[in-house]
C-alpha positions as CSV (number, residue, x, y, z in Angstrom):
1,M,142.2,144.9,248.0
2,K,140.8,148.4,247.8
3,N,140.6,148.2,244.0
4,F,138.9,144.8,244.2
5,F,136.0,146.2,246.3
6,K,135.8,149.2,243.9
7,L,135.5,146.9,240.9
8,L,132.9,144.8,242.8
9,G,130.9,147.9,243.5
10,Y,131.0,148.9,239.8
11,F,129.9,145.4,238.8
12,I,127.0,145.3,241.2
13,A,125.8,148.8,240.1
14,F,126.1,147.7,236.4
15,F,124.3,144.5,237.1
16,A,121.4,146.4,238.9
17,V,121.1,148.8,236.0
18,G,121.1,145.9,233.5
19,I,118.3,144.2,235.4
20,G,116.3,147.4,235.4
21,L,116.7,148.0,231.7
22,A,115.8,144.3,231.0
23,F,112.6,144.7,233.0
24,L,111.7,147.9,231.2
25,V,112.4,146.3,227.8
26,Y,110.3,143.3,228.8
27,K,107.4,145.5,229.7
28,I,107.6,147.5,226.5
29,I,107.9,144.3,224.3
30,N,105.1,142.6,226.2
31,F,102.8,145.7,225.8
32,E,103.6,145.8,222.1
33,K,102.8,142.1,221.7
34,T,99.1,142.7,222.7
35,G,96.3,144.7,221.1
36,E,92.7,145.3,222.1
37,V,90.1,144.0,219.6
38,P,87.7,146.8,218.5
39,M,84.0,146.5,217.7
40,L,83.8,145.7,214.0
41,I,80.1,144.8,213.6
42,G,78.3,147.2,211.4
43,M,81.5,148.5,209.9
44,S,82.6,148.2,206.3
45,M,85.5,145.8,205.5
46,T,87.8,148.8,204.5
47,E,87.1,150.6,207.8
48,S,87.6,147.4,209.8
49,A,90.9,146.5,208.1
50,E,92.3,150.0,208.7
51,M,91.3,149.9,212.4
52,L,92.8,146.5,212.9
53,N,96.0,147.4,211.1
54,S,96.4,150.4,213.4
55,R,96.5,147.9,216.3
56,K,98.8,145.5,214.4
57,L,95.9,143.0,214.0
58,F,94.6,141.6,210.7
59,L,91.2,141.0,209.0
60,S,90.2,137.5,207.8
61,I,86.9,137.0,205.9
62,E,85.5,133.6,206.9
63,G,82.2,133.8,205.1
64,K,79.2,135.8,203.9
65,K,75.5,135.5,204.7
66,H,72.3,137.4,204.3
67,H,71.2,139.9,207.0
68,D,68.0,141.9,207.1
69,E,69.4,145.0,208.8
70,I,73.1,145.3,208.1
71,A,74.0,146.5,204.6
72,A,75.9,144.3,202.1
73,G,79.6,144.5,202.6
74,S,79.5,145.3,206.3
75,I,80.5,143.0,209.1
76,I,77.8,141.1,211.0
77,E,80.0,138.7,213.1
78,Q,83.6,138.7,214.5
79,S,85.5,135.7,215.9
80,V,87.0,137.6,218.8
81,E,84.7,139.8,221.0
82,A,85.4,143.5,221.2
83,G,87.5,144.5,224.2
84,E,89.6,141.3,224.4
85,K,93.4,141.7,224.3
86,I,95.3,139.4,221.9
87,N,98.8,139.1,220.5
88,V,99.7,141.5,217.7
89,G,99.7,139.9,214.3
90,T,96.6,137.8,215.1
91,E,93.9,137.5,212.5
92,I,90.3,138.4,213.4
93,G,87.8,136.3,211.5
94,V,84.6,138.0,210.3
95,I,81.4,137.2,208.6
96,V,80.3,139.7,206.0
97,S,76.7,140.7,205.2
98,K,75.2,139.9,201.8
99,G,72.3,142.3,202.6
100,P,68.7,141.2,202.8
101,E,67.8,137.9,201.0
102,M,66.0,138.7,197.8
103,F,62.9,136.9,196.6
104,S,61.4,136.8,193.0
105,M,57.8,137.7,193.5
106,P,55.4,136.7,190.7
107,S,52.1,138.4,189.9
108,F,49.0,137.0,191.7
109,E,46.4,139.4,190.5
110,E,43.1,137.8,189.4
111,Q,44.3,134.4,190.6
112,A,42.3,132.4,193.1
113,L,43.5,132.9,196.6
114,E,43.8,129.1,197.1
115,D,46.1,128.8,194.0
116,A,48.2,131.7,195.3
117,K,48.7,129.9,198.6
118,L,50.0,126.8,196.9
119,T,52.4,128.8,194.8
120,L,53.8,130.7,197.8
121,L,54.3,127.4,199.7
122,N,56.3,126.1,196.8
123,L,58.4,129.3,196.7
124,G,59.1,129.2,200.5
125,M,57.0,132.3,201.1
126,K,53.9,133.0,203.2
127,I,50.9,135.2,203.4
128,R,51.1,137.9,206.1
129,K,47.6,139.4,205.7
130,V,44.5,139.0,203.6
131,T,42.0,141.9,203.3
132,W,38.6,141.1,201.8
133,V,36.6,143.8,199.9
134,H,33.6,143.9,197.6
135,S,34.3,144.2,193.9
136,D,31.9,144.5,190.9
137,T,34.7,143.5,188.5
138,V,36.7,140.8,190.2
139,E,35.1,137.4,190.9
140,K,34.7,136.3,194.6
141,G,37.8,134.6,196.0
142,R,40.2,136.1,193.5
143,I,43.0,138.5,194.2
144,I,42.5,142.1,193.4
145,A,45.9,143.5,194.4
146,Q,49.1,142.4,196.1
147,R,51.9,144.0,198.2
148,P,54.8,143.9,197.6
149,L,54.4,144.2,193.8
150,P,55.8,141.6,191.4
151,G,59.6,141.6,191.1
152,N,62.6,141.1,193.3
153,I,61.8,141.9,196.9
154,A,63.5,141.6,200.3
155,S,60.6,140.1,202.1
156,N,59.1,136.6,201.9
157,E,55.7,137.7,203.1
158,M,52.7,138.8,201.0
159,N,49.6,140.9,201.6
160,F,46.6,140.3,199.5
161,L,43.4,142.3,198.7
162,V,40.8,139.7,197.8
163,S,37.4,140.1,196.3
164,L,34.1,139.3,198.1
165,G,32.3,139.8,194.9
166,P,29.7,142.5,194.4
167,Y,27.6,143.9,197.2
168,D,24.2,142.1,197.6
169,V,21.5,144.3,195.9
170,S,18.0,143.5,197.0
171,Y,14.8,144.8,195.3
172,K,11.3,143.8,194.5
173,C,11.0,141.4,191.6
174,P,9.3,143.2,188.7
175,S,6.3,141.7,186.9
176,F,7.4,139.9,183.6
177,V,3.9,138.7,182.9
178,N,2.6,139.6,179.4
179,M,6.1,140.8,178.3
180,T,7.6,139.5,175.1
181,I,10.6,137.3,175.4
182,D,12.9,140.1,174.2
183,D,11.5,142.7,176.6
184,A,11.8,140.3,179.5
185,K,15.4,139.6,178.6
186,I,16.3,143.3,178.4
187,L,14.7,144.1,181.8
188,A,16.4,141.0,183.4
189,K,19.8,142.1,182.1
190,E,19.4,145.6,183.4
191,L,18.5,144.2,186.9
192,G,21.2,141.5,186.9
193,I,18.6,138.7,187.0
194,T,19.0,135.4,185.2
195,L,15.9,134.1,183.4
196,T,15.0,130.4,182.9
197,F,12.3,129.6,180.4
198,K,9.6,126.9,180.4
199,K,7.3,125.8,177.6
200,Q,7.0,127.8,174.4
201,G,5.3,131.0,173.3
202,S,5.8,134.6,172.5
203,R,4.9,136.2,175.9
204,V,5.3,135.6,179.6
205,I,2.2,134.1,181.2
206,F,3.6,133.2,184.6
207,Q,6.7,133.8,186.7
208,K,8.3,132.4,189.8
209,P,8.9,134.1,192.2
210,E,5.9,136.4,191.7
211,A,6.1,140.1,191.2
212,E,6.9,142.2,194.4
213,T,8.8,139.3,195.9
214,I,12.2,140.5,197.4
215,I,15.1,139.1,195.3
216,K,18.8,139.8,195.0
217,K,20.9,140.7,192.0
218,G,22.1,137.5,190.4
219,D,19.0,135.5,191.5
220,K,17.1,133.3,188.9
221,V,13.5,133.9,187.9
222,E,11.6,131.1,186.2
223,I,9.5,132.3,183.3
224,T,6.6,130.3,181.7
225,L,5.9,131.2,178.1
226,G,2.6,131.2,176.3
227,R,0.4,133.3,174.0
228,G,-0.3,136.0,176.6
229,W,-2.8,138.8,176.3
230,G,-2.9,142.6,175.8
231,M,0.2,144.7,175.5
232,W,3.0,145.6,177.8
233,F,4.1,149.2,178.1
C-alpha cells in the first residue's frame, strides 16, 4: 500500500510537470506562429523582402502604378497595415511605384494659343498659367515660349508666354503732301505706317488723316496722288 501511494505521488508530479511543459511549448509555438507587419511604404522591394523574411513573412507583388512622389521600384501600398500581427508564412501583398507618369510634350512656340489649347485637350493635358507680354517679333496671340520645354516630362500642365504684339507707338502724322511716291513709301516704312493710294500722279497732293494728327504705328494713311508742286526736302 505504501508503494502504491508512492507511485501515485510520482505520477501526479510527473503529470504536473508534463502539463507545465506543454503549456510552455504552446506559448513558444504560438508566439512563433505570429509576426508583426512592418511599415513597407516608401521602401524598395529588396529592403521590404529582407525585412519580411526576418519576421518569417513573405512579399507578394500585386501590381504597379504611377506615383508622383515615391520613386519607381518602391512600395506605395501594402495589403496589411503596419503593426498588425499575422501568422508566420503569410504573404503581404504590395503595389509598386512606376514613378511619375511621363508625358510627351510637343513644341508650341509660334503657334496660336487657341490651337495649342485644342492640342493639349486631345493629349489629356491642360494649361496651368498664361503670361501675356509685348513682342516686336511674335504676332499677337501666338506663343513665345513654353515651360516645360518639349520632350518627355512628368507633368501634364503647361505654362505659356504669349505675345500681345508690339507696344502701341503714337506720334504726329508727318506731312506727305508734295512728296514723290517713292519718298512717301520710304518715310511710311520707317514709321510703320501703311499707305493706301487714290488716283494717279507722281506726287502727293492730299492725305488723310492730315499732318500733325496723332496716329499709331500700324495705322493706315490715305494718299491722293496728282502732279504736285515745288520740291520736297
